[in-house]
DRENDO-1510 file (C-alpha; in Angstrom, 1 decimal, always signed):
<recs>
REC; n; res; u; v; w
REC; 1; MET; +29.6; -19.6; +9.8 .
REC; 2; ASN; +30.7; -22.7; +8.0 .
REC; 3; ILE; +28.3; -25.7; +7.8 .
REC; 4; ASP; +29.2; -28.9; +6.2 .
REC; 5; LEU; +25.8; -29.3; +4.6 .
REC; 6; ASP; +26.8; -32.5; +2.5 .
REC; 7; GLY; +28.1; -34.5; +5.5 .
REC; 8; MET; +24.6; -33.7; +7.1 .
REC; 9; THR; +21.8; -36.2; +7.1 .
REC; 10; PRO; +18.2; -35.3; +5.8 .
REC; 11; ASP; +17.0; -35.1; +9.4 .
REC; 12; GLU; +19.9; -32.9; +10.3 .
REC; 13; LEU; +19.3; -30.7; +7.4 .
REC; 14; LYS; +15.4; -30.6; +8.1 .
REC; 15; LYS; +16.2; -29.5; +11.6 .
REC; 16; LEU; +18.8; -26.7; +10.5 .
REC; 17; ILE; +16.1; -25.3; +7.9 .
REC; 18; ALA; +13.6; -25.2; +10.6 .
REC; 19; ASP; +15.9; -23.5; +13.6 .
REC; 20; ALA; +16.6; -21.2; +10.4 .
REC; 21; GLN; +13.1; -20.3; +9.8 .
REC; 22; LYS; +12.4; -19.6; +13.5 .
REC; 23; ALA; +15.6; -17.4; +13.6 .
REC; 24; LEU; +14.3; -15.8; +10.6 .
REC; 25; LYS; +10.9; -15.1; +12.4 .
REC; 26; SER; +12.6; -13.8; +15.3 .
REC; 27; VAL; +14.7; -11.2; +13.5 .
REC; 28; ASP; +11.8; -10.0; +11.6 .
REC; 29; GLN; +10.0; -9.7; +15.0 .
REC; 30; ARG; +12.7; -7.5; +16.2 .
REC; 31; ARG; +13.0; -5.4; +13.6 .
REC; 32; ARG; +9.5; -4.6; +13.4 .
REC; 33; ALA; +9.3; -3.6; +17.2 .
REC; 34; GLU; +12.1; -1.6; +16.9 .
REC; 35; ALA; +10.8; +0.2; +13.8 .
REC; 36; LYS; +7.4; +0.7; +15.8 .
REC; 37; ARG; +9.7; +2.3; +18.7 .
REC; 38; ALA; +11.3; +4.7; +16.0 .
REC; 39; ALA; +7.9; +5.7; +15.1 .
REC; 40; GLU; +6.6; +6.3; +18.2 .
REC; 41; ASN; +9.9; +8.2; +19.1 .
REC; 42; ALA; +9.4; +10.6; +15.8 .
REC; 43; ALA; +5.5; +11.0; +16.6 .
REC; 44; LYS; +6.7; +12.0; +20.0 .
REC; 45; GLU; +8.6; +14.6; +18.9 .
REC; 46; PHE; +5.8; +16.2; +17.2 .
REC; 47; GLY; +3.4; +16.1; +20.2 .
REC; 48; PHE; +1.4; +13.1; +19.1 .
REC; 49; SER; +1.0; +9.4; +20.0 .
REC; 50; LEU; +1.6; +6.9; +17.2 .
REC; 51; ASP; -2.0; +6.1; +17.1 .
REC; 52; GLU; -3.3; +9.8; +16.8 .
REC; 53; VAL; -0.7; +9.8; +13.8 .
REC; 54; MET; -2.1; +6.5; +12.3 .
REC; 55; GLU; -5.9; +7.6; +13.1 .
REC; 56; ALA; -5.6; +11.0; +11.1 .
REC; 57; GLY; -5.5; +9.2; +7.7 .
REC; 58; PRO; -5.1; +11.0; +4.5 .
REC; 59; LYS; -5.5; +14.8; +4.1 .
REC; 60; GLY; -7.7; +15.7; +1.4 .
REC; 61; SER; -10.1; +13.8; -0.7 .
REC; 62; LYS; -9.9; +13.4; -4.4 .
REC; 63; GLY; -12.4; +16.0; -4.8 .
REC; 64; ALA; -16.4; +15.4; -6.0 .
REC; 65; PRO; -17.1; +14.0; -9.3 .
REC; 66; ARG; -17.9; +16.4; -12.1 .
REC; 67; PHE; -18.2; +14.0; -15.1 .
REC; 68; ALA; -19.8; +10.6; -15.3 .
REC; 69; ASN; -19.8; +8.1; -18.3 .
REC; 70; PRO; -23.1; +8.2; -20.0 .
REC; 71; ALA; -23.1; +4.3; -20.8 .
REC; 72; ASP; -22.0; +3.5; -17.2 .
REC; 73; PRO; -23.0; +6.4; -14.4 .
REC; 74; SER; -20.9; +4.3; -11.7 .
REC; 75; GLN; -17.7; +5.5; -13.5 .
REC; 76; THR; -17.3; +9.3; -12.7 .
REC; 77; TRP; -13.8; +11.3; -13.0 .
REC; 78; THR; -13.2; +14.7; -11.1 .
REC; 79; GLY; -11.8; +16.5; -13.7 .
REC; 80; ARG; -8.2; +16.3; -12.4 .
REC; 81; GLY; -5.1; +14.1; -13.3 .
REC; 82; ARG; -5.5; +11.9; -16.5 .
REC; 83; LYS; -8.3; +11.3; -18.5 .
REC; 84; PRO; -10.2; +8.0; -18.0 .
REC; 85; ASN; -10.3; +5.9; -21.4 .
REC; 86; TRP; -13.8; +6.4; -21.3 .
REC; 87; VAL; -13.6; +10.0; -21.9 .
REC; 88; ILE; -11.3; +9.7; -24.2 .
REC; 89; GLU; -13.6; +7.5; -26.1 .
REC; 90; ALA; -16.5; +9.8; -25.8 .
REC; 91; LEU; -14.3; +12.5; -26.8 .
REC; 92; GLU; -13.3; +10.8; -29.7 .
REC; 93; GLN; -17.1; +10.1; -30.6 .
REC; 94; GLY; -17.7; +13.5; -31.0 .
REC; 95; LYS; -19.3; +14.2; -27.3 .
REC; 96; SER; -18.0; +17.4; -25.4 .
REC; 97; MET; -17.2; +17.8; -21.9 .
REC; 98; ASP; -20.5; +19.3; -21.3 .
REC; 99; ASP; -22.0; +16.0; -22.6 .
REC; 100; LEU; -20.2; +14.3; -19.6 .
REC; 101; ALA; -20.7; +16.7; -16.8 .
REC; 102; LEU; -23.0; +16.0; -14.1 .
</recs>
């Protein structure tokens, strides 16, 4: 598709931009609808509706907190994963993990 943009008036260019934006929205809506249909079909293959799959949410939890920051008890850590900065700082100050335990 070749359009002579140089030969267009400002009003024609504005209309072209508006038409292109409408077309882009339409494409996005169609693709979103196609994606939803594909997701519904995939869920159906496993015997679920898409709503049932979406309501299921995440499977486990992050676990109960086992340690808390003595300076700010709202900061907690389960003991899994990377140590928060407040744990590292407390250990560097000579505290033990038992000192941070809940």
